[in-house]
N, C-alpha and C positions, 0 to 999 in steps of 0.2 A: 829317176827311173823312166824309161821310155818303152812304149809298146806300139807295135803295128798289129792291129786286130783285123783279121779277114774272116768274113762270113763264108763258110764253105759247104758244099754238098758232100765232099769227102776230102780227106787228107791223110797223108802218111809220112813217116820219117824212116829213112833207111840209114843204117851204119854198116859199112863193110858188106854191102849187097844183101843185108838182111833187114826186114821190116821190124823196127823196134816199137812202133806205135802206129795206130791207125784209128780214124773215126769216120763216121758218116756225118749227118747234119750237125753243125756246130761252129766252133771258132778255132782258128789258128792264131796263137798269140806269140809274136816274135818279141822277146823281152831283152832289153838292154839295161844293164846296171852300171851306175857310175859311182865314183869314190864317195860322193856326198849322200848317197841313199841310206835310208834307215827304215825302221818299222812303220813310221808314218807314211812313207812312200808306198810300202807294201799294202797298208790298209786302204789308202786312197785309190791306188790304181786297181787293186783287185775288186773293190766295190764298184768302181766306175765300169770295169769290164763286164762284170756280172749284171750290172744294171742297165747297160746300153740297150735301148729298144731298137734293135736293128733286124729283127725277124718279122716277117709279114704275119698279120692277123688274117682272119677269114675274109676281110675286105681288101687284101693285098696292100695293106698299109703297114709300114714298119712301126709296130706298136708293141712287139713282144721282145722280152729279154731271153738270154740263153736259158735262164731258169724256167721261164714260161713255156718254152718249147722242149724242155727236158733234153737239151742238147749236150754235146760233149765238147771238151776243149783239149787241144794239144798245145803245150807251152814249149817253145824252143828258145834257148839262150842265144843271144846275138849281140856280141860286143860291138859290132860294126854300126849299130844304131847310134853310137856316140862318136861317129867319125866327124872330124872337122875338115872341111875342104876350103877353109879360108885362104890358105896360102898354097900355091902350087897345085899340082894334079895328083899328088900322092896323099891320101887321107891320113890324118893323124888320129890316133886312138888314145891320146893322153888322158881324156876324161873318163874312158872306160875303166871300170874297177878291175883291180888285179884279181886273178883267178881265185885265190883262197877266200878273199872277202866276198867276191861275187857269188861263189858257190854257196856260201852260208845264206846269203839273202835270197838266192834262187830257190834253195830248198825250203826256206820259210815261206816264200811266195807260193810255192806249190802246195804246201799244207794249207795256207790261208785260203787260196782260191778253191782248192779241192773241197774244203768244208762248206763253202758257199754253194757249190753245185752238187752236193751229195757224192763227192768223189768220182764223178764222171770225168776224170782228168787223166790225161796221158801226157808224156813229155818226150823230148829228145834226150840225148845223153850229153850232159854238160861237158863242154870242151872238145867234143868229138867233131870230126868232119862229117856233116850230115847231108843227105839228099832229101829235101823237103818237097813233097809233091802236094800241090794245092789245087783243088778245083774250086776256084773262087766263085761264089754265088752272088750274082747281081751285075757287075762286081760291087761288093761292099768292102772297102778298105778304109780303116780309120787309124789315125796316128794320135796317141795321147802321151803327155809328158807330165809327170807328177810335180816337177819343179814349177812349171808354168800353169799348172792346174787347167790344162786344156787338152 
């Protein structure tokens, strides 16, 4: 499981010209699921995301987590995080999980991370073509991978 985490001042997700989710201060999590992912990946990555100390404290030092600042999260599924560009210029998505399997883990991830932040959670629509608007704060953008534990 891979995630791009962006600290935001505000963000929204549109589908068919309608806003389906929006938040103010918080995180946008772009989540990629691969064939080998399981509950352990969900546990590790959701704990890592909610524990990241990437929000400023009163001294303007990144010392606070999303929980500390009572922030919100938007999770957007993104199979392209598993793109391989090793050969040629057309990315291969062979490592990305098939929709049926990915949807199950995506839904479990939403439940798991939602519980950690008292359900201040929003999401995109799995499999939809989305317009994600992000006002990146900092900018702070972090990549994590549950297989490499980094």
